[in-house]
N, C-alpha and C positions, 0 to 999 in steps of 0.2 A: 504494500500500500504506500502511496506517495506521501512524503512528509512535507507539510507546509510550515515554514518558519514563522517567526513573529513579525519579521520585517524584511522587505525587499524593495528595491527601487529600479525603475526602468531607465535605461540609457540607450542612446543610439549606438549602433555598432561602430559608426564612424568615430565617435568620441572614445569608445573603449580601445579601438585600434591605435590610438595615439600613444598608448603605453609601449615603451620600447621593447619589452619582452613579451608582448602579446602573442599568443598562439591560439589556434582554434581547433576544436575537435568537431569538425564538420559532420562526421558520421553520427554525432549525437543530436543533430537538429530534429525538431518535430517533424513528423511525417505529414505529407500532403497527399490528397487523393488526386490522381491524374488519369486521364483516359489515354491508353496507348493501344493502338490497333483494335479499337472497339472494346477493350477490356479496362475495367477500373483497377488501378494499381496504386499502392502507396509507395512514395519515394521520399527521401529526405529533402527538405526544402533547401534551396540555395540561399545563403545569407548575402545581403548587400549592405552597404553603408547606411541605407535608410531603414533597416530593420532595427527593432528594439529588443534588447535582451535584459535579463533581470540580475542585478547585483544583489546577492543574498547577504544576510547578516553575518555569515561566516566567510564573506569575501569571495565566494564561488560565483561564477556567472552561469546562468542557465537560460535555456530557450523555453521559458514558461515560468510559472510562479512557484513550482515545487522545488525544494532544496536538493532533492536527490534524483531528479529526472532531467534528461536532456542537458547534461553538464557540458558546457562549451569551453570553459576555462576554469582550471582548478589549481593553478600554480601560485598558491597563496604564499607570497614572500613579504618581507618587510618593505621592499620597494613597491610592490603592488598595493599594499595597504596605504603607503604614503601617497601614491598616485590617487587612490580612491578618496582619501581624506582631503588632500590638498588641491588636486586638479578637478576631480569630480564633485568635490564638496559633499561626499557621502558621510552621513552622520545618522546613527541609529537614535531615534527619539527616545527620551527617557519618560516613561509614563508614571505618574504618581497615582496611587490608589485613591479612588473617590470615596469620600465618607458621606454616607446618607444618614440623615437624622430623621427620626420619626417625629411627626407632628403631634403636639399635645391635643388631646380632646377627643 
């Protein structure tokens, strides 16, 4: 079963490719249905600069919202984290618990 993290943010592939050590696992892209010779087949989609991928809270990049599916980039290094934080301005929001008070009466 796919795992959904607590936070991810979409970035254009063009922006992600600015990282000097960027590599892509194109074989892990989401499947698309196409008609070939009158038959419907599923093939991996071809990524372009205009596509959006998801930077997960663990700094892995996926082709979809799930942390453990369609992993395109997983070479998480200090340089990658620095690029994400300083160039992409990736920041995981901190959520404070909400206190609900009962109404008197």
